[in-house]
RODO-2510 file (C-alpha; in nm, 4 decimals, decimal comma):
residues 419
     n   res          X          Y          Z
     1     m    -0,0026    -0,0056     0,0128
     2     s     0,1423     0,3468    -0,0993
     3     s     0,2160     0,6223     0,1641
     4     g    -0,0136     0,8215    -0,0090
     5     h    -0,2853     0,5781     0,0338
     6     l    -0,1930     0,5376     0,3850
     7     l    -0,2448     0,9162     0,4509
     8     k    -0,5697     0,9168     0,3036
     9     t    -0,7009     0,6116     0,5159
    10     s    -0,5468     0,7876     0,8420
    11     a    -0,7343     1,1118     0,7476
    12     f    -1,0784     0,9082     0,6600
    13     v    -1,0381     0,7431     1,0062
    14     a    -0,9866     1,0512     1,1851
    15     a    -1,2706     1,2177     1,0235
    16     i    -1,4977     0,9315     1,1287
    17     a    -1,3656     0,9401     1,4861
    18     a    -1,4309     1,3038     1,5010
    19     i    -1,8128     1,2379     1,4087
    20     v    -1,8370     0,9163     1,6430
    21     m    -1,6770     1,0381     1,9540
    22     p    -1,9035     1,3247     1,9935
    23     l    -2,2070     1,1227     1,9127
    24     a    -2,1106     0,8783     2,1594
    25     a    -2,0817     1,1309     2,4399
    26     y    -2,4174     1,2619     2,3311
    27     a    -2,5705     0,9277     2,3469
    28     q    -2,4619     0,9058     2,7056
    29     g    -2,6982     1,1800     2,7791
    30     p    -2,7273     1,3560     3,1178
    31     r    -2,5493     1,1960     3,4187
    32     w    -2,6098     1,2175     3,7799
    33     f    -2,3879     1,4408     3,9989
    34     s    -2,3798     1,5105     4,3796
    35     a    -2,4142     1,8586     4,4299
    36     w    -2,4576     1,9068     4,7867
    37     s    -2,4019     1,6534     5,0879
    38     a    -2,3899     1,6354     5,4598
    39     a    -2,2310     1,3804     5,6523
    40     h    -2,4438     1,2690     5,9586
    41     n    -2,2726     1,2295     6,2870
    42     v    -2,5322     1,1693     6,5668
    43     g    -2,8804     1,0778     6,6216
    44     l    -3,0680     1,2803     6,8873
    45     i    -3,4009     1,2507     7,0751
    46     v    -3,6248     1,5486     6,9801
    47     e    -3,9377     1,6117     7,1153
    48     g    -4,2647     1,7243     6,9442
    49     l    -4,1784     1,5967     6,5992
    50     n    -4,5014     1,3823     6,5542
    51     g    -4,7447     1,5623     6,3100
    52     g    -4,5100     1,8400     6,2520
    53     s    -4,3004     1,9724     5,9577
    54     v    -3,9365     2,0617     5,9053
    55     r    -3,8061     2,2868     5,6131
    56     l    -3,4435     2,2226     5,5406
    57     v    -3,2171     2,4750     5,3284
    58     v    -2,9314     2,3542     5,1121
    59     r    -2,7070     2,5194     4,8322
    60     p    -2,6232     2,3015     4,5492
    61     t    -2,2757     2,3935     4,3876
    62     l    -2,3970     2,2563     4,0221
    63     s    -2,6510     2,3633     3,7893
    64     g    -2,8768     2,0542     3,6483
    65     q    -3,2262     1,9966     3,4596
    66     s    -3,3634     1,7256     3,7235
    67     l    -3,2891     1,6765     4,0894
    68     r    -3,3104     1,3760     4,3625
    69     v    -3,2562     1,3885     4,7278
    70     r    -3,1444     1,1124     4,9796
    71     l    -3,3057     1,1111     5,3112
    72     t    -3,1512     0,9180     5,5808
    73     n    -3,2165     0,7634     5,9340
    74     i    -2,8377     0,6268     5,9385
    75     r    -2,7954     0,7505     6,2874
    76     g    -3,1444     0,7088     6,4085
    77     n    -3,2400     0,4351     6,6594
    78     t    -3,6302     0,4347     6,5619
    79     p    -3,8184     0,4757     6,2541
    80     a    -3,8784     0,8016     6,0810
    81     v    -4,2236     0,8255     5,8931
    82     f    -4,2820     1,0996     5,6483
    83     s    -4,6337     1,1503     5,4715
    84     s    -4,4808     1,3993     5,2173
    85     v    -4,1765     1,5665     5,0921
    86     f    -4,1452     1,8798     4,8752
    87     v    -3,8683     2,0633     4,7232
    88     g    -3,8703     2,4328     4,5958
    89     v    -3,6689     2,7473     4,5610
    90     a    -3,5870     2,8999     4,8951
    91     g    -3,7064     3,2427     4,9577
    92     e    -3,6444     3,4704     5,2770
    93     g    -3,6335     3,2912     5,5901
    94     a    -3,8560     2,9824     5,5755
    95     m    -4,0470     3,0800     5,2779
    96     v    -4,0500     2,9075     4,9323
    97     v    -4,0577     3,0989     4,6209
    98     p    -4,4368     3,0657     4,4985
    99     g    -4,4653     2,8461     4,2007
   100     t    -4,1433     2,6344     4,2473
   101     n    -4,2695     2,3755     4,5448
   102     r    -4,2824     2,0503     4,3739
   103     g    -4,3913     1,7326     4,5458
   104     l    -4,1293     1,4104     4,5585
   105     t    -4,2292     1,0580     4,5449
   106     f    -4,0042     0,7753     4,6540
   107     r    -3,9570     0,3967     4,5437
   108     g    -4,1379     0,4262     4,2235
   109     g    -4,4307     0,6869     4,3101
   110     a    -4,5061     0,6706     4,6807
   111     q    -4,5792     1,0071     4,8498
   112     d    -4,5093     0,8587     5,2032
   113     l    -4,1731     0,7185     5,3190
   114     t    -4,0678     0,5201     5,6206
   115     l    -3,7112     0,4845     5,6898
   116     a    -3,5985     0,2042     5,9667
   117     p    -3,2850     0,2737     6,1884
   118     d    -3,0007     0,2620     5,9511
   119     e    -3,1944     0,2994     5,6220
   120     s    -3,1715     0,5526     5,3539
   121     a    -3,3786     0,6219     5,0481
   122     w    -3,3566     0,8348     4,7284
   123     s    -3,6310     1,0237     4,6039
   124     d    -3,7449     0,9393     4,2287
   125     a    -3,6000     1,2127     3,9783
   126     v    -3,8079     1,5010     3,9274
   127     v    -3,7704     1,7670     3,6446
   128     f    -3,6269     2,0808     3,8342
   129     d    -3,4181     2,3836     3,6934
   130     v    -3,1418     2,3934     3,9631
   131     k    -2,9197     2,6815     3,9522
   132     a    -2,5764     2,6624     4,1084
   133     f    -2,5705     2,8480     4,4502
   134     q    -2,9377     2,8986     4,4379
   135     r    -3,0679     2,7982     4,7794
   136     l    -3,3489     2,5234     4,7885
   137     a    -3,5677     2,4340     5,0498
   138     v    -3,6646     2,0820     5,1174
   139     s    -3,9675     2,0268     5,3202
   140     l    -4,0931     1,7365     5,5165
   141     d    -4,4222     1,6468     5,6711
   142     i    -4,3416     1,3896     5,9528
   143     t    -4,5965     1,1578     6,0626
   144     s    -4,4035     1,0027     6,3523
   145     a    -4,0439     1,0187     6,4685
   146     s    -3,8751     1,0260     6,8209
   147     d    -3,5225     1,0840     6,7200
   148     v    -3,3521     1,2428     6,4405
   149     s    -3,0438     1,1467     6,2403
   150     m    -2,8509     1,4759     6,1756
   151     d    -2,5487     1,6815     6,0828
   152     t    -2,4939     1,8875     6,3963
   153     l    -2,2646     2,1515     6,1899
   154     a    -2,4772     2,2384     5,9058
   155     l    -2,4302     2,5946     5,9583
   156     v    -2,7673     2,6731     5,8014
   157     t    -3,1137     2,7679     5,9477
   158     t    -3,3449     2,4497     5,9823
   159     y    -3,7133     2,5590     6,0624
   160     r    -3,9753     2,3597     6,2356
   161     a    -4,3617     2,3919     6,2512
   162     a    -4,6831     2,2213     6,4189
   163     g    -4,8829     2,0683     6,1698
   164     h    -4,8041     1,9706     5,8026
   165     h    -4,6968     2,2651     5,6029
   166     a    -4,4395     2,1007     5,3596
   167     a    -4,6837     2,1756     5,0587
   168     e    -4,6968     2,5427     5,1410
   169     t    -4,4699     2,8172     5,0382
   170     s    -4,5602     3,0652     5,3141
   171     a    -4,3254     3,0694     5,6171
   172     n    -4,6480     3,1042     5,8663
   173     g    -4,6152     2,8629     6,1417
   174     f    -4,2481     2,7998     6,0802
   175     a    -3,9565     2,8859     6,3318
   176     p    -3,6092     2,8498     6,3245
   177     i    -3,4097     2,5836     6,5357
   178     l    -3,1837     2,7852     6,7434
   179     p    -2,8676     2,6932     6,8964
   180     n    -2,9050     2,5363     7,2570
   181     a    -3,2891     2,5364     7,1980
   182     p    -3,4490     2,2682     7,4037
   183     d    -3,5651     2,0784     7,1036
   184     s    -3,2149     2,0745     6,9257
   185     r    -2,9821     1,9758     7,1989
   186     v    -2,6919     2,0805     6,9768
   187     d    -2,4744     2,4027     7,0058
   188     e    -2,4716     2,4678     6,6311
   189     y    -2,7360     2,4711     6,3487
   190     p    -2,8571     2,1183     6,2525
   191     m    -2,9468     1,9419     5,9162
   192     y    -3,2204     1,6984     5,9777
   193     w    -3,2249     1,3607     5,7821
   194     l    -3,1309     1,5300     5,4588
   195     a    -2,8036     1,3756     5,3380
   196     a    -2,7624     1,4449     4,9657
   197     l    -2,9006     1,6402     4,6815
   198     d    -2,8040     1,5128     4,3287
   199     v    -2,8518     1,7062     3,9959
   200     e    -2,8674     1,5594     3,6549
   201     s    -2,6690     1,7492     3,3979
   202     p    -2,5292     1,7047     3,0428
   203     s    -2,2373     1,9076     3,0669
   204     a    -2,0753     1,8671     3,4207
   205     a    -1,7097     1,7538     3,4629
   206     g    -1,7608     1,5778     3,7932
   207     t    -1,8056     1,6371     4,1699
   208     i    -1,5060     1,7242     4,4075
   209     v    -1,5742     1,5560     4,7576
   210     a    -1,4059     1,7061     5,0446
   211     v    -1,3742     1,4730     5,3364
   212     g    -1,2213     1,5160     5,6986
   213     d    -1,3125     1,6800     6,0145
   214     s    -1,3963     2,0329     6,1647
   215     w    -1,1388     2,1853     5,9178
   216     i    -1,3554     2,0779     5,6395
   217     d    -1,6894     2,1090     5,8122
   218     g    -1,6220     2,4748     5,8737
   219     r    -1,6187     2,5187     6,2749
   220     c    -1,5519     2,8888     6,3458
   221     s    -1,5943     2,9887     5,9726
   222     t    -1,8937     3,2081     6,0708
   223     t    -1,8055     3,2773     6,4333
   224     e    -1,8101     3,6617     6,5151
   225     n    -1,7616     3,7807     6,8837
   226     g    -1,8186     3,4034     7,0038
   227     r    -2,1589     3,3863     6,8239
   228     v    -2,2103     3,1338     6,5358
   229     r    -2,4119     3,2747     6,2522
   230     p    -2,5747     3,0700     6,0031
   231     d    -2,6416     3,0946     5,6350
   232     l    -2,3113     3,2691     5,5401
   233     y    -2,1461     2,9802     5,3323
   234     q    -1,7738     3,0685     5,4673
   235     r    -1,5995     2,7460     5,4708
   236     w    -1,2874     2,7137     5,2577
   237     i    -1,4694     2,4640     5,0282
   238     d    -1,7349     2,7176     4,9582
   239     v    -1,4511     2,9551     4,8391
   240     l    -1,3188     2,7015     4,6409
   241     a    -1,6576     2,5989     4,4663
   242     e    -1,7048     2,9554     4,3710
   243     r    -1,3774     2,9953     4,2262
   244     l    -1,4248     2,6822     4,0226
   245     a    -1,7444     2,8055     3,8908
   246     a    -1,5929     3,1318     3,7731
   247     e    -1,3763     2,9430     3,5460
   248     r    -1,6120     2,9964     3,2530
   249     s    -1,3812     2,8189     3,0067
   250     k    -1,4001     2,5037     3,1746
   251     e    -1,6881     2,2372     3,2271
   252     p    -1,8667     2,3004     3,5597
   253     r    -1,7584     2,0819     3,8704
   254     a    -1,9501     2,0509     4,2068
   255     v    -1,7825     2,0593     4,5483
   256     v    -1,9616     1,8829     4,8322
   257     n    -1,9127     1,8585     5,1953
   258     a    -1,8193     1,5033     5,3691
   259     g    -1,6584     1,6468     5,6791
   260     i    -1,7756     1,5830     6,0462
   261     a    -1,6331     1,8014     6,3252
   262     g    -1,4499     1,5902     6,5744
   263     n    -1,4241     1,2886     6,3521
   264     r    -1,1191     1,0430     6,3262
   265     i    -0,9822     0,8228     6,0310
   266     i    -0,9067     0,5239     6,2793
   267     p    -1,1727     0,3442     6,4655
   268     g    -1,2060     0,3730     6,8520
   269     g    -1,3096     0,7549     6,9288
   270     g    -1,3994     1,0751     6,7793
   271     n    -1,7347     1,2107     6,6883
   272     g    -1,9433     1,0419     6,4433
   273     p    -1,8490     0,7066     6,2408
   274     p    -1,4577     0,7048     6,1784
   275     l    -1,3684     0,7594     5,8247
   276     l    -1,2471     0,4316     5,7674
   277     q    -1,6072     0,3163     5,8508
   278     r    -1,7939     0,5770     5,6597
   279     l    -1,5775     0,6087     5,3467
   280     d    -1,7989     0,4181     5,1137
   281     r    -2,1241     0,5912     5,2105
   282     d    -1,9996     0,9391     5,2554
   283     v    -1,7304     0,9613     4,9645
   284     l    -1,6906     0,6899     4,7311
   285     e    -2,0603     0,6303     4,6477
   286     r    -2,1348     0,9983     4,5745
   287     a    -2,2415     1,0310     4,2106
   288     g    -2,0269     1,1557     3,9451
   289     a    -1,7409     1,1731     4,1835
   290     t    -1,3872     1,2372     4,0072
   291     h    -1,1708     1,3944     4,3104
   292     v    -1,1428     1,3673     4,6767
   293     i    -0,9775     1,6282     4,8975
   294     f    -0,8560     1,4614     5,2065
   295     l    -0,7886     1,6561     5,5068
   296     q    -0,7941     1,4756     5,8331
   297     g    -0,5728     1,3116     6,1162
   298     m    -0,5494     1,6229     6,3833
   299     n    -0,8204     1,4449     6,6046
   300     d    -0,6449     1,1199     6,5711
   301     l    -0,3263     1,2783     6,6909
   302     g    -0,5230     1,4626     6,9666
   303     g    -0,6665     1,1187     7,0948
   304     g    -0,2957     0,9726     7,1102
   305     a    -0,2397     0,7937     6,7926
   306     t     0,1085     0,8164     6,6551
   307     a     0,2235     0,9345     6,3338
   308     a     0,2842     0,5800     6,2203
   309     q    -0,0884     0,4777     6,2897
   310     v    -0,2307     0,7916     6,1239
   311     t    -0,0153     0,7434     5,8007
   312     a    -0,1294     0,3795     5,7837
   313     a    -0,4926     0,4694     5,8218
   314     m    -0,4341     0,7543     5,5655
   315     q    -0,2725     0,4928     5,3273
   316     q    -0,5956     0,2767     5,3488
   317     v    -0,8067     0,5682     5,2392
   318     i    -0,5792     0,6479     4,9667
   319     d    -0,5753     0,2838     4,8400
   320     r    -0,9548     0,2596     4,8563
   321     v    -0,9953     0,5932     4,6645
   322     h    -0,7558     0,4827     4,3901
   323     a    -0,9426     0,1485     4,3795
   324     r    -1,2575     0,3416     4,2826
   325     g    -1,0433     0,5284     3,9948
   326     l    -1,0607     0,8688     4,1676
   327     v    -0,7859     1,1232     4,1859
   328     i    -0,7077     1,1912     4,5816
   329     v    -0,5547     1,5136     4,6690
   330     g    -0,4112     1,5465     5,0402
   331     g    -0,3893     1,8234     5,2684
   332     t    -0,1173     1,8869     5,5192
   333     l    -0,2184     1,9070     5,8829
   334     f    -0,2377     2,2430     6,0572
   335     p    -0,0458     2,3806     6,3605
   336     l    -0,2579     2,3468     6,6737
   337     a    -0,0685     2,4889     6,9758
   338     r    -0,2458     2,7149     7,2236
   339     p    -0,1318     2,9680     7,4591
   340     d    -0,1840     2,7472     7,7434
   341     r    -0,0621     2,4360     7,5496
   342     a    -0,3783     2,2389     7,6277
   343     r    -0,4416     1,9132     7,4450
   344     w    -0,1520     1,9792     7,2276
   345     p     0,2072     1,9439     7,3786
   346     s     0,5250     1,9593     7,1577
   347     q     0,5119     1,5664     7,1594
   348     m     0,1861     1,5890     6,9782
   349     d     0,3471     1,8538     6,7380
   350     a     0,6229     1,6324     6,6453
   351     q     0,3821     1,3485     6,5386
   352     r     0,2165     1,6346     6,3272
   353     l     0,5139     1,7470     6,1573
   354     a     0,6199     1,3820     6,0879
   355     v     0,2831     1,3120     5,9274
   356     n     0,3326     1,6125     5,7114
   357     d     0,6681     1,4952     5,5974
   358     w     0,4984     1,1745     5,4966
   359     i     0,2121     1,3601     5,3165
   360     r     0,4818     1,5676     5,1240
   361     t     0,7215     1,2925     5,0311
   362     t     0,5964     0,9299     5,0699
   363     a     0,2293     0,9316     5,0610
   364     g     0,0445     0,7914     4,7558
   365     f    -0,1703     1,1232     4,6933
   366     d    -0,2047     1,2198     4,3580
   367     r    -0,1464     1,5951     4,4582
   368     v    -0,1002     1,7845     4,7866
   369     i    -0,2280     2,1123     4,9306
   370     d     0,0435     2,2321     5,1719
   371     f    -0,2229     2,4027     5,3871
   372     d     0,0454     2,3892     5,6652
   373     r     0,2704     2,6150     5,4909
   374     l    -0,0140     2,8643     5,4674
   375     m    -0,1337     2,8630     5,8077
   376     s     0,1764     2,8410     6,0352
   377     g     0,3546     3,1300     6,1396
   378     g     0,2147     3,1859     6,4971
   379     p     0,3748     3,2109     6,8079
   380     v     0,5821     2,9051     6,9205
   381     y     0,4489     2,7801     7,2602
   382     e     0,7186     2,5560     7,4324
   383     g     0,8201     2,3987     7,0994
   384     s     0,4574     2,3729     6,9405
   385     q     0,3775     2,5798     6,6259
   386     s     0,0407     2,8019     6,6319
   387     l    -0,1760     2,9325     6,3634
   388     k    -0,1133     3,2946     6,2162
   389     p    -0,2887     3,5172     6,4383
   390     e    -0,4651     3,6851     6,1677
   391     f    -0,5941     3,3613     6,0745
   392     a    -0,6937     3,2072     6,4171
   393     c    -1,0393     3,1860     6,5683
   394     d    -1,0977     3,2648     6,9297
   395     d    -1,0160     2,8947     7,0088
   396     d    -0,6705     2,9164     6,8821
   397     v    -0,7421     2,5671     6,6960
   398     h    -0,9574     2,6513     6,4020
   399     p    -0,9157     2,9229     6,1270
   400     n    -1,1625     3,2151     6,1479
   401     a    -1,3267     3,3487     5,8450
   402     a    -1,0275     3,5138     5,6976
   403     g    -0,8442     3,1895     5,7557
   404     y    -1,0914     2,9972     5,5648
   405     r    -1,1180     3,2224     5,2682
   406     a    -0,7140     3,2153     5,2718
   407     m    -0,7464     2,8445     5,2372
   408     g    -1,0168     2,8544     4,9315
   409     e    -0,7985     3,1099     4,7722
   410     f    -0,4640     2,9068     4,8324
   411     v    -0,5849     2,6004     4,6269
   412     d    -0,4207     2,5722     4,2840
   413     l    -0,7394     2,4898     4,0659
   414     t    -0,5460     2,2867     3,8251
   415     l    -0,5389     2,0106     4,0804
   416     f    -0,8948     1,9210     3,9722
   417     d    -0,8118     1,9043     3,5685
   418     k    -0,8301     1,5621     3,4263
   419     r    -0,5696     1,3251     3,5294
***
């Protein structure tokens, strides 16, 4: 065969591929992507739920043409029974924008849903024009429940009402659940039963799942003068999501939260199920996941684990993420010294530095965000490094709003480009 004929054949094959590949992508159609999530850490007894309603506000980070929600009783000890569930565009306070409230069904068309302890369920898909960063209200009419599976650090206002009001767009009858309220038993703003919201999109590139502890979950991100304020969206992953959305030249990507304040990687302590036990449910099973951000280990070290134990557990996480074909981005651990050195002596800081050295040089992370380099620079207390004062919350452990913003702006967006 002549070289000229080979060139013509190659050109013909390339032309056919140029046609077939876009057609194949089109044939795939829209896909599901996790656009918002919450990791549940406790189940708490709450009085007066029977016959009432709750209205839950979420902010998806990805647009889509359809949605579905996941309700969970994963931390509950008794059944939770709902007579109806609605979703609409959130208005001011507990209001829903008129004309947007849509009834959801479950398990092939049922309006009611019963969740046994440790059970979850997806709603059936519903056509809905979801806009990234536009808040949505998910309203539940409760037939009976004595305890609630919840994320206690949602940092958004949840509303309760006596009587069934899920179908209504008015805020009448709804009142916010406030910190330290008798019916909440938590010191933050809780998210009841709702665990995820997925959107169907024909153009999204994927979902980035951020997993870890309070440095992911955003403790202190909205604290002002010792008071926690809700509905501000000032976690560093909120900043990251907004920066990614501003990249108009690239396909959109969602960022979702799988953090639990006080959580550990290793079983045996901490708040909520340890990461090695919850990794599949909270991270690997998220629809459309392509990347995982992993920032965790401080609570393990604070609980007495050694650097060797923490890095061994981290490697298990890395291996399981890679087994799913996902990219994992590791974050180095923050300095945690305090003026009184409470709970973080120099021996623990030595363990933290050893973990960070492993993350930077030895770990199997695909990419690394060196948060320690960004956040270190405060006073040294008897050999232990502390946060930069301008980034430190009043507890001298967590970042303040400025610190979280600095973290979100510090992240190199190219870390989330395709492999």
